[in-house]
VOBA-1610 file (N, C-alpha, C; in pm, whole numbers, padded with zeros to 5 digits, always signed):
BEGIN
Met+02845+12428+09706Met+02962+12433+09593Met+03018+12532+09531Leu+02933+12661+09475Leu+02979+12743+09406Leu+02999+12852+09583Tyr+02945+12820+09642Tyr+03003+12878+09804Tyr+03126+12859+09857Leu+03160+12719+09883Leu+03243+12673+09879Leu+03416+12671+09781Leu+03381+12701+09684Leu+03463+12737+09587Leu+03537+12909+09584Thr+03398+12991+09619Thr+03461+13140+09611Thr+03511+13192+09740Asn+03481+13098+09843Asn+03568+13097+10007Asn+03693+13026+09984Trp+03748+12929+09890Trp+03856+12837+09858Trp+03948+13005+09804Phe+03911+13032+09666Phe+03958+13131+09597Phe+03984+13271+09709Ile+03877+13331+09764Ile+03916+13424+09872Ile+04013+13425+09984Ser+04027+13300+09985Ser+04136+13224+10086Ser+04240+13237+10043Ala+04263+13205+09913Ala+04390+13173+09828Ala+04419+13350+09801Leu+04311+13437+09773Leu+04335+13556+09728Leu+04410+13603+09847Ser+04373+13619+09974Ser+04370+13662+10072Ser+04527+13614+10139Leu+04615+13531+10134Leu+04726+13509+10137Leu+04839+13580+10018Val+04819+13559+09895Val+04885+13668+09867Val+04891+13803+09888Ile+04760+13860+09916Ile+04795+13971+09942Ile+04836+13980+10089Val+04869+13923+10207Val+04949+13914+10283Val+05067+13912+10289Ala+05103+13794+10197Ala+05251+13799+10137Ala+05313+13939+10018His+05254+14006+10006His+05277+14128+09918His+05293+14238+10055Val+05189+14259+10179Val+05187+14335+10287Val+05287+14282+10380Val+05305+14152+10448Val+05382+14125+10521Val+05517+14089+10526Ser+05664+14130+10545Ser+05764+14102+10502Ser+05795+13966+10549Gly+05857+13835+10479Gly+05892+13726+10576Gly+05786+13636+10508Phe+05711+13704+10473Phe+05532+13582+10454Phe+05576+13569+10282Thr+05593+13437+10239Thr+05621+13421+10111Thr+05498+13313+10001Val+05421+13378+09920Val+05376+13260+09830Val+05439+13278+09693Arg+05462+13144+09645Arg+05526+13144+09478Arg+05447+13210+09378Ser+05322+13147+09387Ser+05207+13189+09283Ser+05113+13154+09312Phe+04986+13157+09258Phe+04833+13170+09310Phe+04797+13035+09352Gly+04839+12948+09262Gly+04834+12807+09273Gly+04872+12770+09387Thr+04979+12785+09442Thr+05083+12776+09572Thr+04989+12832+09689Ala+04910+12958+09679Ala+04829+13020+09716Ala+04718+12912+09793Leu+04642+12874+09671Leu+04534+12764+09668Leu+04587+12658+09762Leu+04711+12569+09669Leu+04725+12462+09819Leu+04740+12478+09882Ala+04771+12639+09974Ala+04801+12655+10112Ala+04718+12666+10150Ser+04593+12727+10115Ser+04456+12757+10173Ser+04396+12613+10214Ile+04454+12549+10105Ile+04367+12416+10142Ile+04413+12353+10245Val+04548+12316+10247Val+04637+12285+10373Val+04601+12369+10505Phe+04606+12482+10524Phe+04552+12554+10633Phe+04462+12525+10650Gly+04320+12527+10551Gly+04230+12495+10643Gly+04193+12367+10687Phe+04278+12247+10649Phe+04335+12136+10714Phe+04318+12149+10803Ile+04445+12139+10850Ile+04531+12204+10965Ile+04425+12273+11050Asn+04363+12405+11050Asn+04281+12489+11136Asn+04182+12410+11213Ala+04142+12315+11109Ala+03980+12203+11121Ala+04050+12101+11206Thr+04184+12066+11235Thr+04202+11932+11331Thr+04319+11973+11395Leu+04396+12038+11362Leu+04530+12043+11517Leu+04464+12190+11588Gly+04448+12296+11466Gly+04407+12372+11526Gly+04304+12442+11602Leu+04174+12312+11612Leu+04083+12334+11672Leu+04136+12252+11805Leu+04197+12159+11863Leu+04277+12122+11889Leu+04330+12200+12022Leu+04433+12278+11951Leu+04497+12416+12010Leu+04418+12486+12034Lys+04280+12536+11998Lys+04177+12635+12073Lys+04119+12574+12174Leu+04113+12452+12192Leu+04010+12396+12292Leu+04110+12416+12392Phe+04232+12349+12348Phe+04314+12358+12513Phe+04373+12453+12510Thr+04355+12593+12450Thr+04416+12712+12499Thr+04265+12809+12546Leu+04162+12749+12528Leu+04078+12830+12606Leu+04052+12906+12713Pro+04096+12872+12830Pro+04131+12952+12967Pro+04204+13097+12897Leu+04314+13077+12817Leu+04443+13152+12798Leu+04312+13306+12675Thr+04272+13218+12595Thr+04171+13262+12524Thr+04077+13391+12540Ile+04004+13322+12672Ile+03937+13397+12756Ile+04009+13476+12820Leu+04128+13485+12889Leu+04174+13594+12929Leu+04231+13695+12903Thr+04301+13668+12751Thr+04295+13793+12666Thr+04195+13857+12518Phe+04110+13806+12618Phe+03995+13863+12538Phe+04012+13840+12387Gly+04041+13686+12356Gly+04014+13651+12195Gly+04140+13653+12150Leu+04273+13741+12178Leu+04369+13796+12077Leu+04476+13703+12083Phe+04477+13553+12183Phe+04572+13426+12152Phe+04484+13384+12051Leu+04372+13354+12004Leu+04361+13289+11876Leu+04446+13350+11769Phe+04498+13420+11767Phe+04567+13526+11701Phe+04701+13398+11706Val+04798+13395+11792Val+04898+13315+11830Val+04826+13188+11777Val+04739+13136+11795Val+04709+12946+11767Val+04706+12999+11572Asn+04661+13087+11549Asn+04671+13096+11398Asn+04775+13091+11374Ala+04854+13167+11414Ala+05005+13173+11349Ala+05107+13065+11349Leu+05084+13008+11453Leu+05127+12844+11460Leu+05080+12754+11359Val+04948+12775+11288Val+04888+12690+11224Val+04908+12726+11077Leu+04941+12864+11046Leu+05058+12891+10957Leu+05158+12852+10944Leu+05258+12848+11050Leu+05384+12787+11044Leu+05404+12629+10987Met+05295+12560+11037Met+05281+12425+10994Met+05243+12398+10852Ala+05148+12459+10846Ala+05110+12491+10638Ala+05233+12523+10584Ala+05299+12602+10637Ala+05436+12687+10526Ala+05557+12542+10556Ser+05539+12489+10651Ser+05620+12372+10680Ser+05614+12302+10549Ile+05465+12237+10519Ile+05440+12127+10434Ile+05436+12195+10287Val+05382+12264+10249Val+05302+12328+10132Val+05475+12414+10063Pro+05537+12342+09985Pro+05648+12367+09866Pro+05634+12529+09797Gly+05639+12647+09857Gly+05622+12760+09814Gly+05571+12839+09894Phe+05538+12798+09963Phe+05456+12880+10066Phe+05587+12883+10187Arg+05628+13002+10214Arg+05726+12997+10330Arg+05676+13137+10452Val+05683+13118+10551Val+05719+13206+10718Val+05822+13205+10808Glu+05866+13267+10769Glu+06019+13294+10804Glu+06022+13308+10958Gly+05969+13226+11032Gly+05983+13294+11179Gly+05802+13311+11255Phe+05837+13354+11362Phe+05718+13371+11433Phe+05622+13440+11405Leu+05698+13607+11411Leu+05691+13731+11403Leu+05567+13709+11281Pro+05630+13727+11200Pro+05562+13705+11051Pro+05477+13638+11049Ala+05409+13487+11150Ala+05340+13436+11093Ala+05214+13524+11195Leu+05267+13573+11325Leu+05151+13626+11412Leu+05126+13743+11342Leu+05214+13848+11245Leu+05176+13948+11188Leu+05103+13905+11034Gly+05127+13810+11000Gly+05051+13729+10889Gly+04911+13687+10885Ala+04875+13640+11053Ala+04767+13602+11103Ala+04669+13681+11128Val+04772+13812+11166Val+04610+13955+11183Val+04616+13973+11083Val+04753+14001+10967Val+04661+14058+10820Val+04535+13950+10802Leu+04601+13833+10735Leu+04485+13769+10673Leu+04345+13755+10747Ala+04335+13817+10879Ala+04194+13780+10916Ala+04175+13906+10913Ile+04194+14006+10881Ile+04124+14166+10845Ile+04076+14095+10693Val+04187+14086+10551Val+04169+14078+10468Val+04113+14036+10440Ser+04069+13847+10466Ser+03976+13792+10449Ser+03817+13808+10471Thr+03803+13875+10638Thr+03677+13911+10644Thr+03651+14038+10587Leu+03735+14122+10510Leu+03689+14259+10423Leu+03672+14215+10294Leu+03765+14074+10243Leu+03708+14009+10135Leu+03574+13967+10104Arg+03547+13894+10222Arg+03383+13751+10224Arg+03291+13898+10246His+03331+13952+10297His+03197+14113+10290His+03188+14137+10143Leu+03269+14183+10099Leu+03278+14206+09992Leu+03212+14165+09873Val+03235+14044+09867Val+03194+13928+09802Val+03043+13865+09857Phe+03042+13837+09959Phe+02898+13802+10020Phe+02819+13867+10078Gly+02837+14023+10105Gly+02749+14129+10128Gly+02750+14125+10285
//
């Protein structure tokens, strides 16, 4: 349970950091980031999984880089649902997906070793 809560906190913190780094990517508060990380995770586990499955050939052709496009689309979907979480266009979403992957990986590595 502690592992799950820690991952949730790291995901929310990553969203806040991305909002400070990427212009066009806005998170109103840490509470908004907590809610956005839950919604992002839910969409990623459902629709994101289907998108990744359908785009598997393209993902293989691009050596996995197309996954950033799928994650950008999931970020846009989450931003359309969560009040206070805004992504203003596809380019900020794509840049946000790349930075989010890097930041969350670094934070998870720092916390879990």
